[in-house]
N, C-alpha and C positions, 0 to 999 in steps of 0.2 A: 505494499499501500504506500503509495506516496501522497504528499500534501505540496500544491505547488499553488496557492493562494495567498491571499495577505492576512499578516500577523498583527496582533496587536496584545504588547506587553508581553512578547514572549507566549502568545496563548496562539493556536490559530483560530482565525476569524470566520472560517465556512468548515464545508464538508470534504474530507479526501476523496480521490479519484473512486476508491473502493467503496465508498458510501454513496458517491453519485450513482454508480453501477448497480449496487442492490437496489437502490429506489427505482431507477427506471426498470430495472426487471420484476420489481413486487407491482410497480405500476401495469407494466404489461401482462403479468400474470393475472393480477386483479380484475383487469378489464376484460380478460376472454375467459375466466373460469367464473361465470355467472350461474345461478340455476338453472338446472335443466340443461347444462353443458355435458355433451359426454366427454368424457376423461379416460385416462388409461396412466399407467405406470408398469415399470419391473418389478415385481415384486420378488426379492429375494427369499431363495429357500434351500436347504441343504447346504452342501458346502459349492460355495460359486456358483449355485446354479441361481437362474432368473425364468419368470414368466410373466406374460403380460396380463393384467388385471385391468377389468375397463367397468365402467360404470357411468352414473350421472350423477352431477352435483347438486344435493337435495338442499342445504340450508348453508349460510354463510357467515361465521361470527369473526370479522376482521381475516385473519390470516390462517383461519381454521377453516374446514370445509368437513360435510357431513357426505358421504359418497356412498350410493346405493348400487351396490354391484349387479351387475348382469348376470354372470353365472358366477358364484361364488366359490371358490377352488374346495376339495371336500376337507382339507387340514386349515382352511382360514374360515370358519365359520362362525362370522358376527351375528348378533340376535337379530335377525330379521332380515341380513344381507345387507346391514347399514354399517359402514366404517364411519365411526364418529369422531369428530375433533383431529382432523388429518391435516398433516401441514400443506399449506398452499403450495409449497414449491417441490414437494414429492409427486406433484401430479402435473400432468399435461394435457391440452387439448387434443382429442384424435377423431378420428371418422369413425 
């Protein structure tokens, strides 16, 4: 991370490059992942394995999502097929 902005009394007076990048990424994902949007993610399992898990965004609470799974894997059986309080950054829009 680097900071190339103004300084006031030896304290930076603005966000760093990493903070700006984080905010832009959060805003883009936040705009894309609205309730009803189809989402997916690579769900790790076993030692180094991944599988694609798909669902729809149910509700949002800030940076947290409720995801209604289309076809929950047998070993990932949340109550009612809904994952609650999932981090926004763990999911991506998908077809």
